[in-house]
C-alpha positions as CSV (number, residue, x, y, z in Angstrom):
1,M,-7.5,-7.7,-24.2
2,K,-8.9,-8.3,-20.8
3,K,-9.4,-6.0,-17.6
4,V,-11.2,-5.3,-14.7
5,S,-13.7,-2.4,-14.6
6,F,-17.3,-1.6,-12.6
7,A,-19.7,0.3,-13.7
8,E,-21.2,1.3,-10.7
9,F,-20.3,1.9,-7.1
10,G,-20.7,-0.8,-4.7
11,G,-19.7,-4.2,-3.2
12,P,-17.2,-6.6,-4.8
13,D,-19.8,-7.9,-7.0
14,V,-20.1,-4.8,-9.2
15,L,-16.0,-6.0,-10.5
16,H,-16.2,-7.4,-13.8
17,L,-13.5,-9.1,-15.9
18,I,-14.2,-7.3,-19.6
19,A,-13.0,-7.1,-22.9
20,A,-11.1,-3.7,-23.7
21,E,-9.3,-1.3,-25.9
22,E,-5.4,-1.5,-25.0
23,P,-4.4,1.6,-24.0
24,H,-1.0,3.4,-25.1
25,A,1.5,5.2,-23.9
26,G,1.2,8.8,-24.1
27,P,4.1,10.9,-23.4
28,G,6.1,10.8,-20.0
29,R,4.2,7.1,-19.8
30,I,5.7,3.6,-20.8
31,R,2.8,0.7,-21.2
32,I,3.2,-2.9,-20.3
33,A,2.5,-5.9,-20.1
34,V,1.4,-6.7,-16.9
35,R,2.7,-9.9,-14.7
36,A,1.2,-9.1,-11.4
37,A,-0.5,-6.1,-9.9
38,G,-1.5,-5.2,-6.3
39,V,-4.2,-5.1,-4.6
40,N,-4.5,-2.3,-2.4
41,P,-6.9,-1.1,0.2
42,V,-7.7,2.1,-2.0
43,D,-8.7,0.0,-4.6
44,W,-11.8,-0.9,-3.0
45,R,-12.7,2.1,-1.3
46,I,-12.7,3.8,-4.6
47,R,-15.1,0.8,-6.1
48,E,-17.2,1.6,-3.1
49,G,-17.1,5.3,-4.0
50,Q,-15.9,6.6,-0.8
51,F,-13.6,9.2,-2.5
52,R,-16.2,10.1,-5.2
53,E,-17.2,13.4,-3.3
54,V,-13.1,14.3,-3.5
55,R,-12.1,12.7,-6.7
56,P,-14.6,12.4,-9.2
57,L,-14.8,9.2,-11.1
58,D,-15.9,8.6,-14.7
59,L,-17.8,5.5,-14.8
60,P,-17.3,2.6,-15.8
61,A,-13.7,2.7,-14.5
62,G,-10.8,0.6,-14.3
63,V,-8.8,-0.7,-11.3
64,G,-5.6,-0.6,-9.6
65,L,-2.6,1.4,-9.7
66,D,0.7,-1.0,-8.7
67,A,1.9,-3.3,-11.5
68,A,4.7,-5.1,-12.3
69,G,5.6,-6.5,-15.8
70,V,7.7,-6.2,-19.6
71,V,7.6,-2.9,-21.0
72,D,6.1,-2.9,-24.3
73,E,5.7,0.3,-25.4
74,V,7.4,3.3,-24.5
75,G,6.0,6.7,-25.0
76,E,7.0,10.5,-26.4
77,G,10.1,11.4,-23.9
78,V,10.9,8.5,-22.0
79,E,14.3,7.8,-21.1
80,G,16.6,4.9,-19.7
81,V,14.0,2.3,-20.5
82,E,13.5,-0.1,-23.2
83,V,10.6,-2.3,-24.6
84,G,11.7,-5.6,-22.9
85,D,12.7,-4.3,-19.8
86,R,11.3,-5.7,-16.4
87,V,10.0,-3.0,-14.3
88,F,7.1,-2.1,-11.5
89,G,5.6,1.0,-10.6
90,E,2.5,2.9,-10.6
91,G,-0.1,3.9,-13.2
92,V,-3.6,3.4,-13.8
93,D,-6.0,0.0,-14.5
94,T,-3.7,-2.2,-13.6
95,Y,-6.0,-5.2,-13.2
96,A,-5.5,-5.6,-16.9
97,E,-3.3,-7.7,-19.8
98,L,-2.0,-4.6,-20.7
99,A,-1.9,-1.1,-18.3
100,V,0.1,2.4,-18.6
101,L,2.3,3.4,-15.7
102,S,3.1,6.9,-15.0
103,A,5.8,6.3,-12.8
104,W,8.0,3.1,-12.4
105,A,11.8,1.7,-11.7
106,R,13.6,-1.6,-13.1
107,M,13.1,-4.5,-11.1
108,P,15.6,-5.2,-8.7
109,E,17.3,-8.5,-9.2
110,G,15.9,-11.5,-7.3
111,L,12.4,-10.3,-7.1
112,T,9.6,-11.8,-9.2
113,F,7.0,-10.2,-10.4
114,E,4.4,-11.0,-7.7
115,E,6.8,-9.3,-4.9
116,A,7.8,-6.5,-6.9
117,A,3.6,-5.6,-7.5
118,G,3.4,-5.3,-4.0
119,Y,6.1,-2.5,-3.3
120,P,4.6,0.7,-5.3
121,S,1.8,2.4,-3.4
122,V,3.0,0.7,0.1
123,V,6.4,2.4,0.2
124,E,5.1,5.7,-1.0
125,T,2.7,5.5,1.9
126,A,5.2,4.2,4.1
127,L,7.8,7.1,3.5
128,R,5.0,9.6,3.6
129,V,3.1,8.8,7.3
130,I,6.9,8.1,8.5
131,R,7.5,12.0,7.2
132,E,4.6,13.3,8.5
133,S,4.3,11.5,11.9
134,G,7.8,13.8,12.4
135,V,9.0,10.5,14.1
136,R,13.0,10.8,14.6
137,P,15.4,8.0,15.0
138,G,15.9,7.2,18.8
139,Q,12.0,7.7,19.1
140,T,8.8,5.0,19.2
141,L,6.5,5.1,16.6
142,L,3.3,3.4,17.5
143,V,1.4,1.2,14.8
144,S,-2.2,0.0,14.5
145,G,-2.6,-2.6,11.6
146,A,1.0,-3.2,11.3
147,S,1.2,-6.5,9.3
148,G,-0.3,-5.3,6.2
149,G,1.9,-4.2,3.4
150,V,2.1,-0.5,4.7
151,G,2.9,-1.7,8.0
152,S,5.1,-4.1,6.8
153,A,6.7,-1.6,5.1
154,V,7.1,0.8,7.9
155,L,8.2,-1.3,10.2
156,Q,11.4,-2.0,8.4
157,I,11.9,1.3,6.9
158,A,11.5,2.6,10.5
159,R,14.2,0.2,11.6
160,D,16.4,1.3,8.7
161,R,16.2,4.4,10.3
162,G,17.0,3.9,14.2
163,I,13.5,4.2,15.0
164,T,11.7,1.8,17.6
165,V,8.4,0.7,16.7
166,I,5.2,-0.7,18.3
167,G,2.8,-2.8,16.3
168,V,-0.4,-3.9,17.5
169,A,-1.9,-6.8,15.3
170,G,-4.0,-9.7,15.3
171,A,-2.8,-12.7,17.8
172,A,-1.8,-14.9,14.7
173,N,0.8,-11.9,13.4
174,L,2.5,-11.1,16.5
175,E,5.8,-13.1,15.7
176,Y,5.3,-12.0,12.4
177,L,6.0,-8.4,13.8
178,R,8.7,-9.1,16.1
179,D,10.6,-10.8,13.2
180,L,10.5,-7.1,11.5
181,G,12.1,-6.1,14.4
182,A,8.7,-4.7,16.3
183,L,7.8,-5.0,19.8
184,A,4.1,-6.4,19.6
185,T,1.0,-6.7,20.9
186,T,-2.7,-7.5,20.1
187,Y,-6.0,-5.4,19.9
188,G,-8.5,-6.5,22.6
189,D,-8.9,-5.5,26.3
190,G,-6.1,-3.9,27.8
191,W,-4.1,-2.8,24.5
192,V,-3.8,0.5,25.4
193,E,-2.1,-0.5,29.1
194,R,-0.3,-3.7,27.1
195,V,1.2,-0.9,24.8
196,R,1.9,1.5,27.7
197,A,4.0,-1.6,29.0
198,L,6.1,-1.7,26.1
199,G,7.0,2.0,26.2
200,T,6.5,5.4,25.7
201,V,5.0,6.5,22.3
202,D,6.0,9.7,20.3
203,A,3.9,9.1,17.5
204,A,1.4,6.6,16.1
205,L,0.0,5.7,12.4
206,D,-3.8,4.4,12.1
207,L,-2.9,2.2,9.0
208,A,-6.4,-0.2,9.1
209,G,-8.9,2.2,10.6
210,S,-10.4,-0.1,13.3
211,G,-11.6,2.8,15.6
212,V,-8.7,3.6,17.2
213,I,-7.8,7.3,17.0
214,R,-9.2,8.2,20.6
215,E,-6.8,5.5,22.3
216,L,-3.8,6.9,19.7
217,V,-4.4,10.1,20.9
218,E,-4.6,9.4,24.5
219,L,-0.9,7.4,24.1
220,T,1.1,10.2,21.9
221,G,-0.6,12.5,24.3
222,D,-1.3,15.2,21.1
223,P,-3.7,14.5,17.6
224,R,-0.8,16.2,16.0
225,R,1.3,13.5,16.2
226,V,-1.1,10.9,14.8
227,I,-1.7,10.0,11.4
228,S,-4.2,7.8,9.4
229,I,-4.6,6.5,6.3
230,A,-7.8,4.4,6.8
231,D,-10.3,6.6,8.9
232,L,-12.1,9.3,7.3
233,G,-13.3,10.4,10.6
234,A,-9.9,11.4,11.9
235,P,-10.2,14.9,10.9
236,D,-12.9,15.3,13.0
237,L,-10.6,14.1,16.0
238,G,-8.1,16.8,15.0
239,V,-5.9,13.9,13.3
240,R,-4.4,14.2,10.1
241,F,-5.8,11.7,7.3
242,S,-2.9,11.3,4.9
243,G,-4.1,10.7,1.3
244,V,-2.2,12.7,-1.0
245,A,0.7,11.0,-2.5
246,G,4.6,12.4,-2.5
247,S,6.8,11.2,-5.1
248,V,6.6,7.7,-6.7
249,P,9.5,8.2,-8.3
250,D,11.8,8.9,-5.0
251,A,9.5,6.2,-3.3
252,L,10.5,3.8,-6.2
253,A,14.3,4.3,-5.7
254,E,14.6,4.8,-1.9
255,A,12.7,0.8,-2.4
256,V,14.8,-0.2,-5.1
257,D,18.2,0.8,-2.3
258,L,16.3,-0.6,0.6
259,I,15.6,-4.0,-1.0
260,A,19.2,-4.2,-2.8
261,R,20.9,-3.5,1.1
262,G,18.4,-6.1,2.3
263,K,16.6,-4.2,4.8
264,L,12.9,-4.2,2.9
265,H,11.1,-7.4,2.1
266,I,7.1,-7.4,1.8
267,P,5.6,-11.2,1.5
268,V,2.6,-12.5,-0.8
269,E,0.1,-13.7,1.2
270,K,-1.7,-14.7,-1.2
271,S,-2.3,-14.2,-4.9
272,Y,-5.3,-14.0,-7.4
273,A,-6.2,-14.8,-11.0
274,L,-7.3,-11.9,-12.9
275,A,-11.1,-13.0,-12.9
276,D,-10.9,-13.7,-9.0
277,A,-10.5,-9.8,-8.6
278,A,-13.4,-9.8,-6.3
279,A,-12.4,-12.5,-3.9
280,A,-9.3,-10.5,-3.7
281,H,-11.3,-7.3,-2.6
282,V,-13.3,-9.3,-0.5
283,D,-10.1,-10.7,1.3
284,S,-8.7,-7.2,1.7
285,Q,-11.7,-5.5,3.4
286,A,-11.8,-8.5,6.2
287,G,-8.2,-7.4,7.1
288,H,-5.9,-9.5,9.2
289,T,-3.4,-9.6,6.2
290,R,0.6,-10.3,6.4
291,G,2.2,-8.4,3.6
292,R,0.3,-8.0,0.3
293,R,-2.4,-9.7,-2.1
294,V,-1.5,-9.7,-5.9
295,I,-3.5,-10.7,-9.3
296,V,-1.9,-12.8,-11.5
297,I,-1.8,-12.3,-14.8
């Protein structure tokens, strides 16, 4: 089979499409014929070696966490899923023709493989950071980097829970944020004052790592009310860096419910071929994403 791999840490050019041995589903796992794989910022952060001190990685290594596809192998002890089922979920080395998943759910009706591949990690992350922020119904949550995959999920989940959201993004994405129910403003000179004009901030999320931690602390009045998933220096300012995933099966179940109720839709901004994984990483690192980027197999 073909998969994307890298033998050294570095830029997008270290990614190569190689021939590899097929993985197999061990106990409690399933294998899928991958139809699409989600592109997440954590993918290129791992590729660059940003986490090698806290999460050692044996090289060469594959890439990717999220995928959607068709079950073609079921491991020992797995119940409730059969060969031929259409599923989406999280596993390892998903930029590949075949991948093993450790958490999965049946794809909701009406969702394409490309769309489904964009949900697993971003919904888990969105649910986790909303929970960790402590924001409650009736309060206001500020989201920096609001137009990407996690931001798109946060905005919609928060709205469903009765939380007001102020989203900060590039000017081209303001209408997109408003369509998702958020109050919206841009970065640039005076952005803190523009946020204050929209309302009092009870908690804040840094989803883009764009160097705004001090301003988020200023707006909330307390570093304990700020959560970052993108700025590794956040703890130096008393802000929690959220990097440990919660229950992915629970997140997938909630995603299925939200999608079925018409409360969650994350658009696919761009799709790439498996051989173009490096280009997908270049675009992901450039930011300004509206929704998700996915690799189609």
